[in-house]
N, C-alpha and C positions, 0 to 999 in steps of 0.2 A: 304854755306856749307847745311844750313836747308832744302832749295830745293832738295841737294842731299841725304839728308836723307828719305825725303818722297817719292823719285824718287826708293829706294829700301825697302818702307819698307814694303809691300809686299810680297816679298823675303824673309826678316829680318824674319820676324812675324810668315814663315813659319819655316824657320832654327832655330830658339831660342826655339819654338813649338817644332820642332823634337830629338833638343836638350836634353830637357826637358823631354822628354819621355822615348829616349835612355838610359841615366843618371839615372834617374829612374828604368828602366829596370833592368839594370844592380847591380846597388846598392839593391834593394830589394828582387831583384834573389837572390843574394847573400846570403843573411840573410834567407831566406827562401832555398837556398842549405843547409846551414848550420845546420838549425836547424830541417827539417823535411827528406834530404838525408841523410848527414855525419853525426850520430852520435854516440853513445858508442865507441868501439877502433878504429875504423877508426877516428876518430877526431886528435889521438895523433902522428898520422903521420905528424911532422911537416914537411916533405919535401912542402906538396904542402896547407899546412893552410896559413903558413903566404906569400905567395904570393896573396892568395883568400882574409886574409886580407886588405892587396894592392892595389887588385884590387877596393874592394869595399871603401875603401877613397880616391882612384882617381875618380872614380862613383861619390862620394859623392862629392869633390870638383867640378866636373864637372858641377854636380848638381847646385850648388851654383854661380856659375860662369853663367852659364845659367840664370839662374831665374835672376839673378841682371841684367844684360843686357837685359832682356826681357821686366823687370821691367822700367827699363830707355828707355830705345828706347820708349815705349807706352806710357809713362810720357811727353817723349818729343813733339811725334806728337800730342796729344792728347791737351798738353795745349797749340800748336800750332794754330792748325787747331780750337778751337772752345775756346769761350770766358770762359777760367775755368783756377781758378790757380793752383799752384801747391800743395797747402794747400790743398783745397779741392779733388784735382785728388789723395792723397795719400788715399783718403777713399775709392776710388775703390777697388768693390771684386779683380781684378787680384792683386791690390799693397798687398791684406792681405795676399791672397794667395799664393803671388811671397816671403813673408815674413816670412810663415809657411812654405813653404818650403826648403827656407833657411835655418833655423835656425833648420829646423831638419837634412838638410845635415849637418848643425854643430857640429852636438850631434854626427849622426850617425860614423862620421870622427875620434870625440875623443873616442867615447865608444868602437866602433868595437877593436882598441887597446887593450884596455884593458882586453879585452876577452881572457881566458886561452885559455886552451885545448876543454873547453866544453861550446858551444854556450849558451849565455842568452837570456833567453827569450823576455827580457827588452827590446832588440835591436827588437822588432815589435812595440816596444811604435815610437821610431823615423821614422820606416819604416812606417807604419799607417799613420804617419802624412804627411809624402812625397807622400804617393797616396791620403790623403785627399785634400790634397793642387791643387795635378793636378787635382780632380775631379771639384773642384770649379772652373775651368777656361773651362770646356767642357760644350757642349750643354746642356748639361743635367741637370747641375745649373740654366740654364739660361730659363729652361720652364717652364712657369707657370701650365699648367697640369699636373698632373702623377709626378710630381719631385721627391718626394722622390722615388719610385719605378725605374724610370729612374736613378736617383744618383747609387741605389744599385746595381743597373743591372750593369754601368758602373765600378762603383766599384770594381765587383767583373770580370768584361773584364782586368783593369788594372793588376789586380794580377795574375789571369790565364798566364796574357800575361809577368808578371815578373821571375812570379815562372817556366818558361817552358822556353823563350825565355833567359831570364836573368839569369839561371841556366843554362844554356850548358857553359859556357866559366869557369866556378868552375868546371862543368866536363870534362873538356879540363886538363884542370891544373888536378887533379886527373893521366888522362890518359897518360901526358907527364912525370909526375914526379914521378908516385908510381910502380912500380914495383912487388910489391907484384899484383900474382890474385887471390886470395881471397877477398883482399880489394877493386880491380878495379869493378870483375864481381859482389861484394855487392854494392856497390854503381851506376854501373850502371842499375841493377835492380831495387832498390830505385827512382832511378831517373827516369826508364821506368814508374814507376807506378806514381810517380807524375807527368809526364808529360799525361798520359792516363786521369788523372782527370782535370788537366786544359786546354786540348782539346776538353774535352765534357763541362766544363765550358764556353772557348771560342766559341762553338756554340751555345749552347743554349742563351749566350749573346749577341752574336755579331746579332743572329736571333731577340733576341725580340729588341735591339737596331733599325735592320734595319725596323721592323715596325714600332717602334715607328718615325723615322725621312725619312722613304720614302714611305711605306703606299701603293704603288701600283705597278705594272710592269711596266706601261708606265715611272715609274719616273726613274725607274734604269738606263734604256736609253736615259731617255730624260733629266736628269739633269747631272750636274759635279759631284754634292754629291752620286747623284745615280751612277755613275761612276765609281768613285771612291773608293764606296763600293765594288762592281762588282771584280775593280783589285783587292783589299785586300783580298778577297773571290779566285780571282785564286791564286796569291801567297800563300791564306792556305793552298793549294791543293797542290800546291809544298811541301811547308811545313808537311804536311802526307805523301806525297810519301816515303821524306828524312827519317820521323823517322819512317813508316813503315819499310825501310831499317835497320837503326841503332836497331828496335825493334827485329829481326831474326839477327843478331849480337850479343844481347845481349842474345837470345836463344841458339847462338852457347856457347857465354862463359859460362851459367851455366851448360850445356851436356858437359864442360869439355875440349869443342875445344878451345883452348889456342893460336893459332899459332900466332906469329904475326903479320900477315898480317890481320888478322878479328880485332885488335884490332887497326892498325893503320887508318883497313878502317873505323873502328866505328870515331875515329878522325875524320877524312877528312868530312865522311859525317855528323858533329855537326859542322866542320867550316861554309860549304853550308847553315847548319839552320840558324845557327848567321848571316849570311849577309843575306839570303832571308828574318829572323826575324825583324831584322833592319832596312830593305826597307817596312818589313808593317807597322812598326811604322812610319816611315816618311811618308807614304801613310797617315797613321791617321792625324799626322801632317798639312800635308796638309787639310782633309776636315774639320779641325777647322776654317778653312781661307774660307770656303765656307758656306750657307747657308742651312738647313734640305730640303732634296727637298719636303717635305711638306708643306714648307712655298713659292714653288713655284710655287702653281698649275695652271699659264698661261703660262709661259716664257718656257714652255716646248717644247722639240724637238719631234716630232711625231715619226713614224716607216716610215709613206711617205716620210716625209721630208729626213728621212739617207739613204731611197734609192734613191733616185734622189740625193741628193748629191754624194755619191758614186758609181753610176752606175758605171760600167767599160766604160772607155772613152780613146779616145787616148792621152797620156802627152802632155804638152803644150810646146813645141820648139823654139816658137819665143817669142823678150823678148822686151818690152816697152822701151823706152829709158829715160833716168834716170830722165829727163825734164816734162814727164810726171807723175810724181809722184806726192803728195801731199806733202806742205809743211812741215817741222818739226814744232813738236809743240811748240820746243820754239823760233821759228823765227816768226809765228803765234801772240805770246803770246806778244812779242820786239815790230810787225808793231802794234798791237792793242794799247799797251799802248803810243808807240810813238804818234799816231792818237786819243788817250784818247776815246776808245772804248770799250765798254764790253766784256766778252765771258760770254759763258756757262758755268757755276760753275760745279766745281766736288764734291762732300760730300768723296769723296772715296782717301785716302789719293794715293798719286804716281799715279794719275793720272788726265788727262786733259779733259775738255767738247770740245777741238777739234779733237778728234782724229778718224775722219771717214773715212772708205778704201772707193777710187775712184777704178772705174776699170784698173787704170793706176797700183793700186798699190796691186790688188787683181793677174793681168798679174803678177808682177812681182816673188810676191810670188809663184802662182803658177807655173811659170818658173825653181825655184829657188829649189822647191820641187821635180820635175820634173829628173832634173839633178843631181841630189842630188842622187835621187832612183836609176836613173842609175847604178850611182859609187859603189853605196851600192850592188846589183844587182849581177855588175858582180865581184866583191870582194868574193860575198858568192860563186857564179859557181868555181873561180878558186883557194878557199881554196880548194871546192869537189876535184875539180882534182889534187890538192897539194898532196893527199893521193897515190895519183899512181904514181911509183917508174917512171913512161911514160910520167909524166907529171913534172917535177921536176924544169923547170921554173918557174914553177905558185907558186913557194914557197915566189916568190917577190911579191905577193898579197898586202901586207898590206903598201907600197910603194904609192899604188895607193889613200891613204888615204891623203897624201900632195897635192894632186890637190883638192881634196876633202875641207881640211882646210883653202886653199888659195883659191878656191870659195867661203866658205862661210863669210871669213873674207872680200874681196871682194862687195858681193853679198845681206849676212844676214843683213845688218840694213845700207840702202843708203842713208838715213838721218846723218851720222857720218861719221865722217875720215876714208877711206879717198872720198870717193863721196859725201858726205853730206857738212853742214857749222859746225856740230858739231865739236870743237877737238877733238883729240888720247884721253886726260883723261879725258874730261867734259863729252864724250861718256860711259864711266864706272858710271854714276852718273844714269843712265835708267838701272833699274831693268832686263827689257828684253835684252838689248844689255849685261851686266854684266855676266848674264847666257849665252849667247851666245857664250862672249869672252872665258871664261872658259870651254867650250864645244869644242870650235876649240883646246886651250892647251891641253885639253886630248885627241882627236884626233892627234896632234902631238907626243906627247908621245907612243901613240897607232904607229902608222906607225914607228917610229926609233925603240924601243924597240921590236917589232914582227918583223919587218923583219930581225932584228940580229938574234934572236930566230928561225925565220924559216928557215933562210940559213944557222944555226948552226956556227953562228959567236959567239956566246953567248953559252954555254950548261952551263950554271946556269938556276939549274931547280929553283931559285927564277927571273930571268929576264924573264921566260916565265910566272909567275903569273901575270906581270904589263898589257899585253893585257883582260886576263879576271875581274881582277883587275880594268880598263880601263871600261870596258862593264859596269859592273854593276855600279860604280857610275856614269856612265855618264845615266844608265836608271834612276838612283834617283835624278840627277838632274831634265830630263824630268818631272820625276813625282812632283817635286816641281816644275814644271815653272810656274810664276806668269800669269794670264792674265787678261782681265781688265773682271771689272763687269758690266756696263754701256753697255752692250749687249749682256743677257744671253745667247738669243738660240744661238747667232752666236759663241760667246766662247764655247758654250756648244759642237757643231759641229767640232768644232777645235778640242777638246780634245777629241774626238770621233776617231783622226788617230793618234794624239800623245801619247796620253795612250797605244793603241798594241804596236807603237812602243818601247816606254818604257820596259813592260813587256817583249816583245823580247830580250830585251838587256840585260835587268839582266837575262832574263833564259839562253841569250848566255855567258852571262858571267859566271855564276855559274855550267854548262857546261864543260864547257872549264875550270873550276878552279878543277873542281873531274876528268877532263880527266888526265891531269898532276899531281893530288896530291894524288889520288890513286893505291894499287900495283895494278901489272900489272895483276896478278893473280886473280883478281877481274873481274868478267866479264858484269859488268854493265862499266866496263872504256873503252872498245874499242865503246860500243854501245854512248857513249856521243859524241863518235868524229863527230858524223853526225849530233848530236842536232844544235850546233851553226852555221854553214854554212847553215845549213834550216836557221835557226835565221835572218842571214842576209841578203839570198835570199828574205823572206817574208817584211824584212824592208823595202829593195827596191821595193816589187812591189805594199806596200803602197804607199814609197813617189812619184811613178811616177801616182798613182792615187787619188794624194791632187787634190782637189780641191774648190774653195774657192765662198762662197754668192753670188751662182747663184739662191737661196728661197730667201735670206734677202735683196737683194739688192735693190729692190726695199722701204723695210723697209729702208735701208740706207741713201736712196736716198732722201727719206721722210723728216727723222732726220735731215739731213742738211738744206735741203730747210729749216725747219719749225726752226732750232738755226739762221741761218742769219735773218731770218723776226724777231724773238724775240730780237737780240740780238744787233740789226744794230746799 
């Protein structure tokens, strides 16, 4: 059981950190909305005030649960991997931060329900404690140089995120439940001003943190930390576009243009803002699992290495036999124990010192990516054709994803059932395998539901939202996909192909979401229908051009030889 926990620890740590950031954003964002946006007479509108309080309370409970799970998991792994008692571990910084965050969440849960029609500034006390607890476990709190400045910048960064992204759900509650045009337009204008201030703070604080943690242009593309920061910047640009669309809608409302479609469009764009905003928060959680780029001055990928790795070349269409693949780590470890031999140690929970790729492993992976890319590429092409009445048969394009799911299930993890020695249930204890299996389930759900939607077997608008939700969620899963840290350069090269796929998946999902949800009178609605098919085409091209280890193969072989010599 403990070994299984070690296997998924990397994924769980990112997941719990993401949950903490999301729940704190919604909880603190609700307090900011009540105090800074909804004031005066607007707070007397109980039709949305009570649901807003309920949302803050749910976010507070979610925050407490996430903090407890995070502290518990980290403590178990810490005390089991080093000689440290539980009593000594309880004095660690992450435990103190978890305790502060949990107590603040409980206080906020109790106090927010006692607030009347006018929010009390006293709610800022537990909100500030929640932010402080999160900052305590950030990179800024662990730096030795310039700690006070970095902590201050990080605090403003979290506050601005909460005020903007965390306040959006409460704005949606107003738009859905209040029919008074004066109240909705006034609150929308107040929130627009708060969002502009938050965007300015995010830009300034993000730039300052990037200078401190990345430091140079070559670290942006040469490290996983820099690449994830660039991903956040891309999604931030998408948020700015959505925010600009909402800004012009708010101006129309202030000028007296209050048609139902204007208000509906405002709500739909806000939905996409929330989704992409939470994706940015998940990307931020993934950053905490990576060392800052300035701390990796030697193991960076150069532009020359990137150009060589990803230069256009024919996809690999020949697969090695499964017997040419390296043995599973569990098999190697069992044999070594039976023979009384020592193996290279790993000081990273969830990794083993035996994970070294062979030419057969590399060829297997490239073959899998190439065929997956072909399927996705033609999926995008057929989805474009399906928009024409002359190619109505192309509407069955989602069924091709069933073949993709079967292909991935058989070949994504050859060391596990049905090809490898690991049993079906045992395989779920490996972080990479667990994420792969979750992705396969998402693909199957997408195929079935979207085929029924495209062929008009299901006419519900809710069913049409399954596809964009699956796409966006799949992109999020790929963003949080954890790889080993034993070969930093190779892992950075892999992330250079996986991260664009994740970005395109999220963009495809939310563009399709807006296409379904926006009113037909909105001019943007029809244009979005061309965005997501092209995203799938680009994903297919990236997968077909996926290659591994041409540069670092000599280094891998040298490491393999050194390991065998040292631990023979």
